[in-house]
C-alpha positions in Angstrom: 16.8 79.1 -68.1 18.4 76.9 -70.9 21.0 78.2 -73.3 18.6 77.7 -76.2 16.0 79.9 -74.7 18.5 82.6 -73.8 19.9 82.6 -77.4 16.4 82.8 -78.9 15.5 85.7 -76.6 18.7 87.6 -77.6 18.0 86.9 -81.3 14.4 87.9 -81.0 15.4 91.2 -79.3 18.1 91.9 -81.8 15.9 91.2 -84.8 13.0 93.0 -83.4 15.0 96.1 -82.7 16.5 96.0 -86.1 13.2 95.5 -88.1 11.3 98.1 -86.0 14.0 100.7 -86.5 14.2 100.0 -90.2 10.5 100.2 -90.9 9.6 103.1 -88.6 12.6 105.4 -88.9 10.8 107.4 -91.6 8.7 108.9 -88.8 11.7 110.6 -87.4 12.0 114.4 -88.0 13.9 115.2 -91.3 16.8 116.8 -89.5 17.5 113.4 -87.9 18.5 112.1 -91.3 21.2 114.7 -91.9 24.7 113.5 -92.8 26.2 114.7 -89.5 23.7 112.6 -87.5 24.3 109.6 -89.7 28.1 109.9 -89.3 27.7 110.1 -85.5 25.5 107.0 -85.6 28.1 105.2 -87.6 30.8 106.0 -85.1 28.7 105.0 -82.1 27.6 101.8 -83.8 31.2 101.0 -84.7 32.3 101.5 -81.1 29.5 99.2 -79.8 30.3 96.6 -82.5 33.9 96.6 -81.4 33.0 96.2 -77.8 30.5 93.3 -78.5 33.1 91.6 -80.8 35.7 91.8 -78.1 33.5 90.5 -75.3 32.1 87.6 -77.5 35.6 86.7 -78.6 36.9 86.5 -75.0 33.9 84.5 -73.9 34.1 82.0 -76.7 37.8 81.5 -75.9 37.1 81.1 -72.2 34.2 78.6 -72.9 36.4 76.6 -75.3 39.1 76.4 -72.6 36.5 75.1 -70.1 35.3 72.5 -72.6 38.9 71.4 -73.5 39.7 71.1 -69.8 36.7 68.8 -69.3 37.7 66.7 -72.3 41.3 66.4 -70.9 39.9 65.4 -67.4 37.7 62.7 -68.9 40.6 61.3 -70.9 42.8 61.3 -67.9 40.1 59.7 -65.8 39.9 56.9 -68.3 43.6 56.3 -68.2 43.6 56.2 -64.4 40.8 53.7 -64.3 42.7 51.4 -66.7 45.8 51.7 -64.5 43.8 51.0 -61.3 42.2 47.9 -62.9 45.7 46.6 -63.9 46.9 47.0 -60.3 43.9 45.1 -59.0 44.4 42.4 -61.6 48.0 42.0 -60.5 46.8 41.6 -56.9 45.1 38.3 -57.7 41.7 36.6 -57.8 40.9 38.1 -54.4 40.5 41.5 -56.0 38.1 40.3 -58.7 35.0 41.6 -56.8 36.6 45.0 -56.6 37.3 45.0 -60.3 33.7 44.1 -61.0 32.6 47.0 -58.8 34.9 49.3 -60.7 33.3 48.1 -64.0 29.8 48.7 -62.7 30.7 52.1 -61.3 32.2 53.2 -64.6 29.3 51.8 -66.6 26.7 53.6 -64.3 28.6 56.8 -64.6 28.7 56.7 -68.4 24.9 56.0 -68.4 24.2 58.9 -66.1 26.1 61.4 -68.3 25.8 60.0 -71.8 22.7 57.8 -71.8 21.0 59.8 -74.6 18.0 60.8 -72.4 16.6 64.2 -73.0 16.8 65.2 -69.4 19.8 64.6 -67.1 20.3 65.3 -63.4 22.4 68.4 -62.7 26.1 68.1 -62.3 25.9 68.5 -58.5 23.5 65.5 -58.2 25.8 63.5 -60.5 28.8 64.4 -58.4 27.0 63.3 -55.2 26.1 59.9 -56.7 29.6 59.5 -58.1 31.1 60.3 -54.7 29.1 57.5 -53.1 30.3 55.0 -55.7 33.9 56.2 -55.3 33.7 55.9 -51.5 32.3 52.4 -51.9 35.1 51.4 -54.3 37.8 52.9 -52.0 36.3 51.0 -49.0 36.3 47.7 -51.0 40.0 48.2 -51.7 40.8 48.8 -48.0 38.9 45.6 -47.1 41.3 43.5 -49.1 43.4 41.2 -46.9 46.9 40.9 -48.4 48.7 37.5 -47.9 52.2 38.6 -48.8 54.4 41.6 -49.3 53.6 41.8 -53.0 49.9 42.1 -52.3 50.5 44.6 -49.6 52.4 46.7 -52.1 49.7 46.4 -54.7 47.0 47.3 -52.2 48.8 50.4 -51.1 49.3 51.3 -54.8 45.6 50.7 -55.6 44.6 52.9 -52.6 46.9 55.7 -53.8 45.6 55.4 -57.4 42.0 55.5 -56.1 42.8 58.6 -54.1 44.2 60.3 -57.2 41.2 59.2 -59.2 38.7 60.5 -56.6 40.6 63.8 -56.3 40.6 64.2 -60.1 36.8 63.6 -60.2 36.1 66.2 -57.5 38.3 68.7 -59.3 36.5 67.9 -62.5 33.1 68.6 -61.0 34.2 71.7 -59.3 35.7 73.1 -62.5 32.4 72.5 -64.3 30.5 74.8 -61.9 31.2 77.9 -64.0 28.0 79.7 -64.8 27.9 83.1 -66.3 26.3 85.7 -64.0 22.7 86.6 -65.1 23.5 90.3 -65.0 26.3 89.7 -67.5 24.0 88.0 -69.9 21.4 90.8 -69.5 24.1 93.5 -70.2 25.4 91.5 -73.2 21.8 91.1 -74.6 21.2 94.9 -74.1 24.4 95.7 -76.0 23.4 93.4 -78.9 19.9 95.0 -79.1 21.4 98.5 -79.1 23.9 97.5 -81.8 21.1 96.3 -84.2 18.9 99.3 -83.4 21.9 101.5 -84.4 22.4 99.4 -87.6 18.7 99.8 -88.4 19.0 103.6 -88.2 21.7 103.7 -90.9 21.0 100.7 -93.0 19.5 101.1 -96.5 15.9 99.9 -96.7 16.2 97.0 -99.1 15.9 93.2 -98.7 19.6 92.5 -99.2 20.6 94.6 -96.2 17.8 93.3 -94.0 18.8 89.7 -94.7 22.4 90.4 -94.1 21.8 92.0 -90.7 19.3 89.3 -89.7 22.0 86.8 -90.5 24.4 88.7 -88.3 21.8 88.7 -85.5 21.5 84.9 -85.9 25.3 84.5 -85.8 25.6 86.6 -82.6 22.9 84.6 -80.9 24.6 81.3 -82.0 27.8 82.6 -80.4 26.0 83.2 -77.1 24.5 79.7 -77.4 28.0 78.2 -77.9 29.4 80.1 -74.9 26.6 78.9 -72.6 26.7 75.3 -73.9 30.5 74.9 -73.6 30.5 76.5 -70.1 28.5 73.4 -69.0 30.2 70.5 -70.8 28.3 67.9 -68.7 24.8 69.2 -69.6 23.0 70.4 -72.7 23.4 69.7 -76.4 27.2 70.1 -76.5 28.9 67.6 -74.2 32.3 66.2 -73.8 32.7 62.9 -75.6 32.3 59.6 -73.6 34.7 57.8 -75.9 37.7 57.8 -73.4 35.6 56.3 -70.7 33.9 53.8 -73.0 37.3 52.7 -74.2 38.4 52.3 -70.6 35.3 50.2 -69.9 36.0 48.0 -72.8 39.6 47.4 -71.6 38.7 46.6 -67.9 35.8 44.4 -69.0 38.1 41.9 -70.7 
């Protein structure tokens, strides 16, 4: 289920619980409107609001760290590609086919992740395709036949750089496999619905309070949306920028 649908479901549940409670609480027995009951509801709602705020804050921070890590990995990958290309350029004209293969591999990777299409393959499928291209590139470097000590040194250096690049890519894809457990989302949604039901029991029945609480429900759902999107920085609406890799492609294409 997409992050958009999950956020909409949580917002619908929160808003539904709030509105139903506000407009049907007059059917409660009169003694349920006593001050002692309202004070107890305020305390319970305050405790639940604190719990929800704490959990959402921690999740937003964790998701932001995941997104920042992905951004740093993409930037580092771009720098490693430029360095590898310079090593191959220093090897000589014999390495030109390998440089062309590196350019094509990078261009294809950018297209797979940031082509602007509405639907993209999952990260695992992208990792599999990228692994094949990486293996092909590593094999092309190993097939180079150095003619002197300088070329032997550059070939060994290129192989080491390629190994570091491949390791970084696999680490990147593994770090991106960080979904939130469905049970956690269900519990969080239940807490939010309960929170707005409690607010509906103590809120004054006027348009200002209703609009204010509906805005809060929208904000809570937006926070859940951000958490889910940033936990998957290769998919969805919020993705890491392709600028570092595009800059690397522009450099190695010269």
